[in-house]
Each structure stands twice: as C-alpha cells, then as structure tokens.
ZAROVO-968734 format. One line per field, with one value per residue (C-alpha): residue number from 1; residue in one letter; x, y, z. Coordinates in pm, 1 decimal. Example, Ala and Ser with C-alpha at 12.3 -4.5 7.8 and 13.67 -1.06 7.14 Angstrom:
% residues 2
num (1 / 2)
residuo (A / S)
X (1230.0 / 1367.0)
Y (-450.0 / -106.0)
Z (780.0 / 714.0)
//
This chain:
% residues 389
num (1 / 2 / 3 / 4 / 5 / 6 / 7 / 8 / 9 / 10 / 11 / 12 / 13 / 14 / 15 / 16 / 17 / 18 / 19 / 20 / 21 / 22 / 23 / 24 / 25 / 26 / 27 / 28 / 29 / 30 / 31 / 32 / 33 / 34 / 35 / 36 / 37 / 38 / 39 / 40 / 41 / 42 / 43 / 44 / 45 / 46 / 47 / 48 / 49 / 50 / 51 / 52 / 53 / 54 / 55 / 56 / 57 / 58 / 59 / 60 / 61 / 62 / 63 / 64 / 65 / 66 / 67 / 68 / 69 / 70 / 71 / 72 / 73 / 74 / 75 / 76 / 77 / 78 / 79 / 80 / 81 / 82 / 83 / 84 / 85 / 86 / 87 / 88 / 89 / 90 / 91 / 92 / 93 / 94 / 95 / 96 / 97 / 98 / 99 / 100 / 101 / 102 / 103 / 104 / 105 / 106 / 107 / 108 / 109 / 110 / 111 / 112 / 113 / 114 / 115 / 116 / 117 / 118 / 119 / 120 / 121 / 122 / 123 / 124 / 125 / 126 / 127 / 128 / 129 / 130 / 131 / 132 / 133 / 134 / 135 / 136 / 137 / 138 / 139 / 140 / 141 / 142 / 143 / 144 / 145 / 146 / 147 / 148 / 149 / 150 / 151 / 152 / 153 / 154 / 155 / 156 / 157 / 158 / 159 / 160 / 161 / 162 / 163 / 164 / 165 / 166 / 167 / 168 / 169 / 170 / 171 / 172 / 173 / 174 / 175 / 176 / 177 / 178 / 179 / 180 / 181 / 182 / 183 / 184 / 185 / 186 / 187 / 188 / 189 / 190 / 191 / 192 / 193 / 194 / 195 / 196 / 197 / 198 / 199 / 200 / 201 / 202 / 203 / 204 / 205 / 206 / 207 / 208 / 209 / 210 / 211 / 212 / 213 / 214 / 215 / 216 / 217 / 218 / 219 / 220 / 221 / 222 / 223 / 224 / 225 / 226 / 227 / 228 / 229 / 230 / 231 / 232 / 233 / 234 / 235 / 236 / 237 / 238 / 239 / 240 / 241 / 242 / 243 / 244 / 245 / 246 / 247 / 248 / 249 / 250 / 251 / 252 / 253 / 254 / 255 / 256 / 257 / 258 / 259 / 260 / 261 / 262 / 263 / 264 / 265 / 266 / 267 / 268 / 269 / 270 / 271 / 272 / 273 / 274 / 275 / 276 / 277 / 278 / 279 / 280 / 281 / 282 / 283 / 284 / 285 / 286 / 287 / 288 / 289 / 290 / 291 / 292 / 293 / 294 / 295 / 296 / 297 / 298 / 299 / 300 / 301 / 302 / 303 / 304 / 305 / 306 / 307 / 308 / 309 / 310 / 311 / 312 / 313 / 314 / 315 / 316 / 317 / 318 / 319 / 320 / 321 / 322 / 323 / 324 / 325 / 326 / 327 / 328 / 329 / 330 / 331 / 332 / 333 / 334 / 335 / 336 / 337 / 338 / 339 / 340 / 341 / 342 / 343 / 344 / 345 / 346 / 347 / 348 / 349 / 350 / 351 / 352 / 353 / 354 / 355 / 356 / 357 / 358 / 359 / 360 / 361 / 362 / 363 / 364 / 365 / 366 / 367 / 368 / 369 / 370 / 371 / 372 / 373 / 374 / 375 / 376 / 377 / 378 / 379 / 380 / 381 / 382 / 383 / 384 / 385 / 386 / 387 / 388 / 389)
residuo (X / X / X / X / X / X / X / X / X / X / X / X / X / X / X / X / X / X / X / X / X / X / X / X / X / X / X / X / X / X / X / X / X / X / X / X / X / X / X / X / X / X / X / X / X / X / X / X / X / X / X / X / X / X / X / X / X / X / X / X / X / X / X / X / X / X / X / X / X / X / X / X / X / X / X / X / X / X / X / X / X / X / X / X / X / X / X / X / X / X / X / X / X / X / X / X / X / X / X / X / X / X / X / X / X / X / X / X / X / X / X / X / X / X / X / X / X / X / X / X / X / X / X / X / X / X / X / X / X / X / X / X / X / X / X / X / X / X / X / X / X / X / X / X / X / X / X / X / X / X / X / X / X / X / X / X / X / X / X / X / X / X / X / X / X / X / X / X / X / X / X / X / X / X / X / X / X / X / X / X / X / X / X / X / X / X / X / X / X / X / X / X / X / X / X / X / X / X / X / X / X / X / X / X / X / X / X / X / X / X / X / X / X / X / X / X / X / X / X / X / X / X / X / X / X / X / X / X / X / X / X / X / X / X / X / X / X / X / X / X / X / X / X / X / X / X / X / X / X / X / X / X / X / X / X / X / X / X / X / X / X / X / X / X / X / X / X / X / X / X / X / X / X / X / X / X / X / X / X / X / X / X / X / X / X / X / X / X / X / X / X / X / X / X / X / X / X / X / X / X / X / X / X / X / X / X / X / X / X / X / X / X / X / X / X / X / X / X / X / X / X / X / X / X / X / X / X / X / X / X / X / X / X / X / X / X / X / X / X / X / X / X / X / X / X / X / X / X / X / X / X / X / X / X / X / X / X / X / X / X / X / X / X / X / X / X / X / X / X / X / X / X / X / X / X / X / X / X / X / X / X / X / X / X / X / X / X / X / X)
X (1139.0 / 1342.3 / 1649.6 / 1885.4 / 1905.7 / 2175.8 / 2190.0 / 1812.6 / 1572.2 / 1326.3 / 1019.8 / 878.5 / 569.9 / 339.3 / 447.9 / 432.0 / 72.5 / -17.8 / 155.1 / -53.3 / -375.4 / -423.4 / -537.5 / -304.6 / -483.6 / -501.4 / -132.7 / -35.0 / -238.2 / -83.1 / 262.0 / 161.9 / 26.0 / 344.5 / 152.1 / 400.1 / 765.0 / 966.4 / 1334.5 / 1510.7 / 1586.0 / 1921.7 / 2213.0 / 2132.1 / 1756.9 / 1670.7 / 1304.6 / 1390.5 / 1088.0 / 1108.3 / 1083.9 / 938.5 / 1159.9 / 1056.9 / 1077.6 / 806.2 / 576.2 / 641.3 / 570.4 / 234.4 / 130.3 / 202.4 / -37.5 / -345.1 / -646.1 / -442.2 / -544.4 / -865.1 / -681.8 / -458.6 / -751.1 / -940.2 / -650.1 / -641.0 / -1017.5 / -1129.8 / -1479.0 / -1646.3 / -1845.9 / -2178.2 / -2036.3 / -1813.0 / -2112.6 / -2292.5 / -1979.9 / -1967.9 / -2344.5 / -2396.2 / -2559.7 / -2354.4 / -2376.4 / -2223.1 / -1949.3 / -1857.8 / -1838.3 / -1605.6 / -1391.5 / -1367.5 / -1273.6 / -969.7 / -1083.7 / -951.7 / -782.8 / -849.8 / -601.7 / -681.5 / -928.8 / -1064.2 / -1252.0 / -1595.5 / -1751.0 / -1887.0 / -1539.5 / -1592.3 / -1323.6 / -1438.9 / -1230.1 / -1188.8 / -1101.4 / -941.8 / -1218.6 / -989.6 / -905.3 / -1271.0 / -1367.3 / -1085.2 / -1186.6 / -1553.6 / -1465.9 / -1234.0 / -1423.5 / -1788.5 / -1869.6 / -1732.0 / -1901.1 / -2246.3 / -2244.7 / -2286.0 / -2037.6 / -1779.5 / -1819.8 / -1463.8 / -1526.8 / -1860.0 / -1693.4 / -1417.7 / -1665.3 / -1870.6 / -1560.1 / -1532.5 / -1218.4 / -1159.2 / -874.6 / -932.0 / -694.1 / -430.9 / -430.3 / -411.8 / -119.5 / 52.7 / 23.0 / 136.3 / 436.6 / 546.7 / 545.8 / 723.0 / 996.1 / 1080.6 / 1121.1 / 1318.6 / 1681.0 / 1890.0 / 1829.8 / 1715.9 / 1453.8 / 1323.8 / 1311.2 / 1110.5 / 856.7 / 800.6 / 796.4 / 525.8 / 258.4 / 349.9 / 150.3 / 346.1 / 374.4 / 506.6 / 764.2 / 877.1 / 930.3 / 1121.9 / 1343.2 / 1486.9 / 1738.2 / 1574.0 / 1807.9 / 1697.5 / 1331.5 / 1377.5 / 1562.2 / 1288.3 / 1029.6 / 1216.1 / 1237.8 / 874.2 / 701.3 / 349.7 / 127.5 / -188.5 / -311.0 / -638.2 / -722.2 / -683.7 / -781.3 / -994.1 / -943.9 / -1202.2 / -1057.7 / -704.1 / -805.0 / -962.6 / -654.8 / -422.2 / -643.4 / -628.7 / -250.7 / -171.7 / -139.3 / -395.2 / -406.1 / -153.6 / 6.1 / 28.9 / 193.2 / 435.3 / 526.5 / 619.6 / 799.9 / 1023.4 / 1074.7 / 1176.2 / 1400.9 / 1593.7 / 1604.8 / 1748.7 / 2049.1 / 2134.6 / 2058.4 / 2294.9 / 2565.8 / 2507.9 / 2558.7 / 2442.5 / 2150.8 / 2246.3 / 2308.7 / 1993.4 / 1952.9 / 1775.0 / 1497.5 / 1437.7 / 1421.1 / 1129.5 / 920.5 / 672.2 / 723.4 / 457.9 / 217.1 / 179.6 / 162.5 / -105.3 / -172.6 / -485.3 / -775.8 / -1143.8 / -1264.5 / -1381.6 / -1278.6 / -929.6 / -1087.2 / -1239.2 / -1601.4 / -1772.1 / -1934.8 / -2166.7 / -2451.5 / -2213.0 / -1985.8 / -2277.9 / -2419.1 / -2082.7 / -2031.0 / -2372.0 / -2310.6 / -1964.9 / -1956.1 / -1578.7 / -1535.7 / -1721.2 / -1488.5 / -1724.2 / -1501.5 / -1223.9 / -872.6 / -687.2 / -444.4 / -73.8 / -36.5 / -6.5 / -322.1 / -475.7 / -339.9 / 9.9 / -15.7 / -125.5 / 172.1 / 410.7 / 259.6 / 305.4 / 651.1 / 804.8 / 860.4 / 817.0 / 587.8 / 706.0 / 758.9 / 924.4 / 1290.1 / 1296.4 / 1293.1 / 1230.9 / 1537.6 / 1902.4 / 2025.6 / 2145.1 / 2460.9 / 2387.9 / 2200.3 / 1832.7 / 1684.4 / 1329.6 / 1113.3 / 910.2 / 908.6 / 831.6 / 926.4 / 1226.3 / 1022.4 / 844.9 / 1165.0 / 1157.1 / 958.9 / 1261.1 / 1424.3 / 1140.4 / 1087.3 / 870.9 / 876.4 / 655.7 / 512.8 / 784.8 / 1057.2 / 1171.0 / 1221.8 / 937.1 / 891.1 / 590.0 / 412.2 / 326.8 / -36.8 / -90.6 / 94.8 / -97.2 / -436.9 / -728.8 / -719.9 / -1079.2 / -976.8 / -820.8 / -522.1 / -424.5 / -127.9 / -353.6 / -345.8 / -231.8 / -270.8 / 43.0 / 274.4)
Y (-3600.5 / -3663.9 / -3478.0 / -3494.2 / -3242.0 / -3292.6 / -3662.0 / -3715.7 / -3769.7 / -3487.0 / -3455.3 / -3167.1 / -2995.2 / -3136.4 / -3493.5 / -3456.0 / -3336.4 / -3639.9 / -3874.5 / -3729.4 / -3728.2 / -3351.4 / -3089.6 / -2801.8 / -2558.2 / -2814.3 / -2891.2 / -2522.6 / -2470.2 / -2777.4 / -2633.2 / -2292.5 / -2455.1 / -2661.2 / -2982.6 / -3066.7 / -2971.5 / -2841.5 / -2776.9 / -2524.1 / -2628.3 / -2790.5 / -2607.5 / -2744.2 / -2682.9 / -2418.3 / -2391.4 / -2227.8 / -2387.3 / -2558.0 / -2935.6 / -3196.8 / -3463.1 / -3816.5 / -3901.5 / -3641.9 / -3807.5 / -4145.1 / -4006.8 / -3863.4 / -4174.1 / -4388.6 / -4186.4 / -4370.4 / -4276.7 / -4124.7 / -3930.4 / -3837.7 / -3723.2 / -3490.8 / -3350.4 / -3285.6 / -3087.7 / -2857.4 / -2833.8 / -2474.2 / -2330.0 / -2001.9 / -1781.3 / -1963.7 / -2314.1 / -2190.4 / -2049.8 / -2384.2 / -2562.9 / -2346.2 / -2354.4 / -1977.2 / -1732.8 / -1605.3 / -1249.6 / -1345.4 / -1541.9 / -1237.2 / -1022.6 / -1273.7 / -1290.7 / -911.7 / -886.5 / -1107.8 / -1412.9 / -1630.8 / -1555.5 / -1670.3 / -1891.3 / -1779.2 / -1584.1 / -1545.7 / -1274.8 / -1355.9 / -1220.8 / -919.9 / -808.3 / -903.6 / -1066.7 / -1402.4 / -1514.8 / -1883.9 / -2036.8 / -2355.1 / -2581.3 / -2741.8 / -2400.5 / -2300.7 / -2624.5 / -2581.8 / -2222.2 / -2308.6 / -2583.9 / -2362.5 / -2030.9 / -2132.3 / -1816.1 / -1590.3 / -1783.4 / -1819.9 / -1558.0 / -1179.9 / -974.6 / -809.1 / -428.7 / -361.6 / -589.1 / -421.9 / -80.0 / -192.2 / -333.9 / -14.0 / 180.8 / -41.7 / -238.2 / -558.5 / -795.1 / -1052.9 / -906.7 / -827.4 / -1181.7 / -1332.9 / -1107.3 / -1187.2 / -1561.8 / -1535.5 / -1315.6 / -1545.9 / -1845.2 / -1667.2 / -1541.9 / -1900.9 / -1984.5 / -1670.4 / -1720.7 / -1430.9 / -1089.8 / -930.5 / -1200.9 / -1146.1 / -771.9 / -835.9 / -1038.0 / -752.5 / -493.0 / -688.6 / -590.6 / -222.3 / 40.6 / 174.1 / 526.3 / 394.4 / 176.2 / 460.8 / 688.2 / 420.8 / 282.1 / 588.5 / 410.6 / 323.4 / 26.7 / -118.8 / -70.3 / -250.3 / -533.9 / -571.4 / -581.1 / -858.7 / -1063.6 / -998.7 / -1330.7 / -1425.1 / -1355.5 / -1521.5 / -1734.7 / -1544.4 / -1467.5 / -1102.3 / -1090.7 / -775.6 / -430.1 / -493.9 / -826.2 / -687.3 / -398.7 / -638.2 / -862.5 / -567.4 / -439.7 / -776.4 / -797.8 / -443.5 / -331.8 / -67.1 / 34.5 / 278.2 / 39.5 / -243.1 / -18.3 / 118.2 / -234.1 / -343.1 / -13.7 / -55.7 / -427.0 / -354.0 / -67.6 / -293.7 / -585.5 / -362.4 / -300.3 / -671.7 / -686.7 / -399.2 / -560.3 / -887.4 / -722.8 / -402.1 / -408.0 / -475.0 / -171.9 / -23.9 / -80.6 / 171.7 / -76.4 / -125.8 / 246.0 / 283.5 / 21.3 / 150.3 / 28.4 / -89.3 / -257.0 / -624.1 / -860.0 / -1119.5 / -1418.9 / -1461.1 / -1681.6 / -1663.8 / -1499.8 / -1821.8 / -2024.2 / -2182.7 / -2522.0 / -2406.3 / -2385.7 / -2054.7 / -1996.3 / -1719.3 / -1740.3 / -1744.5 / -1483.0 / -1256.5 / -1292.9 / -1215.0 / -917.9 / -779.1 / -831.8 / -679.9 / -351.0 / -328.4 / -627.4 / -478.8 / -350.0 / -106.2 / 199.9 / 323.3 / 188.8 / 377.2 / 630.1 / 574.7 / 927.6 / 988.3 / 876.8 / 1030.2 / 735.6 / 804.1 / 1172.9 / 1072.7 / 840.3 / 1110.8 / 1361.9 / 1125.2 / 1002.0 / 1312.1 / 1133.8 / 1285.1 / 1202.4 / 997.1 / 1314.4 / 1508.0 / 1567.6 / 1439.8 / 1074.7 / 884.5 / 666.2 / 725.4 / 708.1 / 384.2 / 257.3 / 413.2 / 256.8 / 353.0 / 528.1 / 431.3 / 740.4 / 850.3 / 728.3 / 364.5 / 109.2 / -103.2 / -420.5 / -350.0 / -441.7 / -795.2 / -920.6 / -1097.6 / -1195.3 / -1335.5 / -1692.0 / -1983.6 / -2343.9 / -2470.8 / -2818.5 / -2923.4 / -2828.9 / -2514.6 / -2180.8 / -1952.7 / -1580.0 / -1480.9 / -1212.1 / -885.9 / -882.8 / -1214.9 / -1122.2 / -793.8 / -932.7 / -837.0 / -1037.2 / -1164.6 / -1526.2 / -1686.6 / -1790.4 / -1526.3 / -1732.7 / -1983.7 / -1796.5 / -1948.3 / -2278.6 / -2424.7 / -2132.2)
Z (-1436.2 / -1122.6 / -1001.7 / -706.3 / -423.0 / -159.5 / -243.9 / -235.2 / -521.5 / -590.1 / -812.5 / -1010.9 / -873.8 / -1140.3 / -1089.7 / -710.9 / -738.7 / -950.2 / -706.8 / -424.9 / -626.3 / -587.8 / -834.5 / -912.8 / -682.3 / -402.2 / -432.0 / -429.9 / -114.7 / 48.8 / -16.7 / 119.9 / 436.1 / 483.1 / 439.4 / 162.1 / 207.3 / -86.6 / -155.2 / -381.8 / -739.6 / -807.8 / -971.2 / -1316.3 / -1300.1 / -1560.3 / -1453.4 / -1123.3 / -952.8 / -617.6 / -605.8 / -373.2 / -213.9 / -300.4 / 67.8 / 136.5 / -116.3 / 43.7 / 392.1 / 288.0 / 98.5 / 405.5 / 621.6 / 741.3 / 531.2 / 245.9 / 37.3 / 221.3 / 534.2 / 332.9 / 138.2 / 460.5 / 606.6 / 303.8 / 241.3 / 197.0 / 227.6 / 141.9 / 376.4 / 337.1 / 383.6 / 665.2 / 851.6 / 818.7 / 939.3 / 1252.0 / 1306.1 / 1283.0 / 1044.1 / 746.5 / 877.5 / 1211.2 / 1037.0 / 828.9 / 1141.9 / 1308.3 / 995.0 / 961.8 / 1328.1 / 1269.3 / 1464.0 / 1180.4 / 852.4 / 495.7 / 314.5 / -41.2 / -251.0 / -600.4 / -786.8 / -922.7 / -1241.3 / -1053.4 / -951.2 / -585.4 / -372.2 / -235.8 / 60.0 / 134.2 / 470.6 / 592.7 / 722.5 / 982.9 / 1132.2 / 1153.1 / 1325.2 / 1575.8 / 1642.9 / 1689.0 / 1935.2 / 2136.9 / 2132.9 / 2179.3 / 2375.6 / 2105.6 / 1825.5 / 1982.1 / 2257.7 / 2246.6 / 2048.2 / 2276.8 / 2283.8 / 2157.1 / 1860.0 / 1790.4 / 1800.5 / 1565.1 / 1314.6 / 1333.6 / 1231.1 / 923.3 / 1009.5 / 813.5 / 898.6 / 626.9 / 370.5 / 633.3 / 770.2 / 423.3 / 329.1 / 657.3 / 600.8 / 239.6 / 315.4 / 597.7 / 363.3 / 76.9 / 309.5 / 402.6 / 33.6 / -56.5 / -154.3 / -32.5 / 120.7 / -205.3 / -256.8 / 96.9 / 28.7 / -287.8 / -90.1 / 155.3 / -122.8 / -306.4 / -52.0 / -21.7 / -215.0 / -516.4 / -376.6 / -44.7 / -217.1 / -442.5 / -142.8 / 48.0 / -230.1 / -400.7 / -625.0 / -962.4 / -1007.7 / -675.7 / -762.6 / -1093.9 / -922.2 / -662.6 / -938.9 / -1121.3 / -802.8 / -709.5 / -629.5 / -730.8 / -432.0 / -560.5 / -847.5 / -881.1 / -1242.5 / -1344.2 / -1710.4 / -1691.8 / -1545.7 / -1274.7 / -1160.3 / -1180.5 / -957.5 / -706.4 / -698.0 / -648.1 / -367.6 / -191.7 / -231.3 / -112.9 / 248.6 / 344.8 / 709.8 / 850.3 / 1099.0 / 845.7 / 586.2 / 844.5 / 955.1 / 604.9 / 535.1 / 839.3 / 773.4 / 414.5 / 521.3 / 757.4 / 516.1 / 243.5 / 467.7 / 455.8 / 83.8 / 2.4 / 210.3 / 25.2 / -313.8 / -485.6 / -723.5 / -1088.3 / -1305.1 / -1453.8 / -1827.2 / -2053.7 / -2128.6 / -1756.8 / -1687.8 / -1927.9 / -1748.6 / -1490.4 / -1137.7 / -897.2 / -1139.6 / -1065.4 / -1358.0 / -1309.5 / -1519.8 / -1721.4 / -1637.6 / -1576.8 / -1256.1 / -1100.3 / -803.0 / -802.4 / -847.3 / -1175.3 / -1063.2 / -1003.5 / -668.1 / -780.4 / -525.9 / -232.2 / -385.5 / -462.4 / -112.9 / 41.4 / -188.0 / -99.5 / 271.6 / 247.1 / 62.4 / 94.7 / -137.7 / -432.2 / -701.4 / -866.7 / -860.2 / -1082.3 / -1021.2 / -752.2 / -898.5 / -856.1 / -723.1 / -352.5 / -175.9 / 138.7 / 334.7 / 201.2 / 291.1 / 641.0 / 673.5 / 552.9 / 793.0 / 1087.6 / 994.2 / 839.4 / 507.8 / 162.8 / -124.8 / -417.5 / -620.3 / -337.4 / -266.2 / 91.1 / 193.7 / 513.0 / 449.1 / 365.3 / 2.0 / -149.4 / 13.3 / 350.1 / 637.7 / 614.2 / 912.0 / 1006.9 / 995.0 / 1290.7 / 1647.2 / 1581.5 / 1850.5 / 1761.0 / 1807.6 / 1478.4 / 1294.3 / 1432.3 / 1134.2 / 990.2 / 1320.2 / 1532.4 / 1417.8 / 1512.3 / 1398.9 / 1119.4 / 1095.7 / 854.6 / 1102.7 / 918.4 / 1084.7 / 990.3 / 1054.8 / 1258.6 / 1064.5 / 1240.0 / 1145.1 / 1319.1 / 1635.1 / 1649.7 / 1556.2 / 1779.9 / 2103.0 / 2087.0 / 2137.1 / 2442.1 / 2231.3 / 1977.0 / 1858.4 / 1685.1 / 1353.1 / 1137.3 / 1314.6 / 1159.1 / 1237.5)
//
C-alpha cells in the first residue's frame, strides 16, 4: 500500500524491504544505519509506523551492483568471523571490542542465555586498515589496565548508537525523553521522575530498543542487561540528559492524567516480544556464541534477575550526587512543573547530548551520543564510531 507524505509517494516498511530484496532483519538494520531513509507516517496512517519514500527505493535500486553493494554495507559478523576478517585471534578481537575500539550494531541471545554481539563488517575492515599497529601490535598499557579492571564498552557503544538513531526518529520532547529513559535502570528512573503520571507516560512512549527474542526469564534478563546503562558515568550522563529534556517536555505539554488502571501497572519492566533465542536472521550461531560466552564471563546470564530495589551502583550514585533512593523522600531533581536541577558537580557539557549534532549520511541532523565521544582514545581517530555518524 502506498501513501503520500508532503506530496511524495511513500511505501510501507514491508513492501520497501521486498522492493530492496532484503529480509526483515536486514531491512531494520539498514534503517538503523541510515542506509535507508524513512519519514514519519502521514496524518491518516493508523499504524503509526514510519514509511520509506519511493524516491529512496529508486535511488538504492539505481546504485551500481545493487543489491549486493547494499547487502555488503549492512553485513554483520560475529566474534569468530570478525576475527578472521581482521586476521587476528578471537581472543584479541574480544579484547579490542571490550576496549571500545569498535562498537556492535546488534545482538541476540543464544539458548544458553549469553549475549552474542554482532558487528558491521565494513566498520571492522576500515578499522583494521587504519589501525594496523593497534590490531597487530602490542596492547597499550592503559588498555591492558582497563581490561584487567573488567571494563567492557560493547553494551555502552551499542546503546549509544541505538539511542542516537531513535532520537532522530522521535516526534516531540516527550518521545525523546522516553528514548533516554529506556536505557536507565528502573531505580534511577524512579528517583529522577517523581511524578507517577510522567513515569506512566514515558513507559507508554518507550520505543523498542532491540528485536532480540525474550521468551524466557533467562533471555529476558540478558536483553534487559544489554539495554540498560551500567557504569556510573554512563548512568549519570543519561540522568542529566533526561533531566534537561524533561524541562522541554513539560513546557511542550504536561503528561496526561494518570488513570487508576495505569497506576496499578509496574514501571521499569520492558516488554519484549516473543521469539526463539537465535540470531536475527533465524539461524542459530551456537558454536560461535558458546565460544564467545566462555571467553567472556560477563555475557553469561546464569544468575538470578537483578532486583528492582536499589543496587550498589545506585547507592554509589546517590552518595556521589546527593540524590535519594527510589523509596526515599529526597530527590536529585525538582518536582514536576519546576525546572530540574542536575545533582552533583557535573560539568555543563554533559547536558549537550540533545544539542550537539552531527550530520548523518542521509543529510539529517543527528545527535552525537556521549558514549561515543567519550570512548577510549585508543585509535588515531576516535570520531569514527559509528562510521556513519
């Protein structure tokens, strides 16, 4: 079915994928990487899903080597294939990935409950060609020290890339706030957004961060872990960004009045669609996933789900910022209707998440995510992640 958007013909996502000869997962990734431009749904569109201009389909189909060139730009690989692509051992690849030298573009959860990160082959090839000394040479001492302390930048870089893309698609200040709130831990969000009506509204506007199947408790726990910010500085960044964005949202319009049925619903639990814990393409990658899970103990989901109560990380954040726990009476921000005050002595530049913008390949303004701008400076060009930002 075709529709018009600002005088131009647009196609539904499913038809656009068929026109380009892509599978559903491939098409979703192409949209996320800005390889395929989309526009908001028209006024009469009841589905609410974004659409693809017909001119965009024609442009891609006219490319030399279509569809192989498009498929090559969105080809993803796991850790084992990525190591072969870069000509290094899988263990060294995992160390480079954990150190933040490059970020994954998506993930899935295998049958063992382990997160399997997948990377863009084009980005890995570009990195290997530009950073030969880092790929094949000795590990820099700062990187070795960081890895010894157990730091892992894979989840942070994936969240950063995903949030940056969803912000560009968000319609209005409340939708942007919901994108940022989606990656905050529940206890952090509850302490920051004190108004129950605002929390319910943010939950209703919450976008889908990943298409990974979460049909069991173990896979659901793994997906939530991948989607949730962990480190202190990452959590603080999103807290301050959300605090400042809520100011614009409240000025835009107040949150709808809370209904009794909404008040009974728990907040902070992400609803994930069903599906088998296999790769997005539908084929399990068990040997590679198992090898990566064994090499990376942080990916194994063999513990009980984290409680919603205040975690040690949250207590540390409250101690450093002067904020209160979710059950406390003090808050690090002002009540609803007043301008929130960022807790703690955090530099003002941290609030630039929604104001600092760079240009994407499709010509749209795109926010540069904090985790990418603050990624470890192992490479000679730290702005190359993601390559299309």
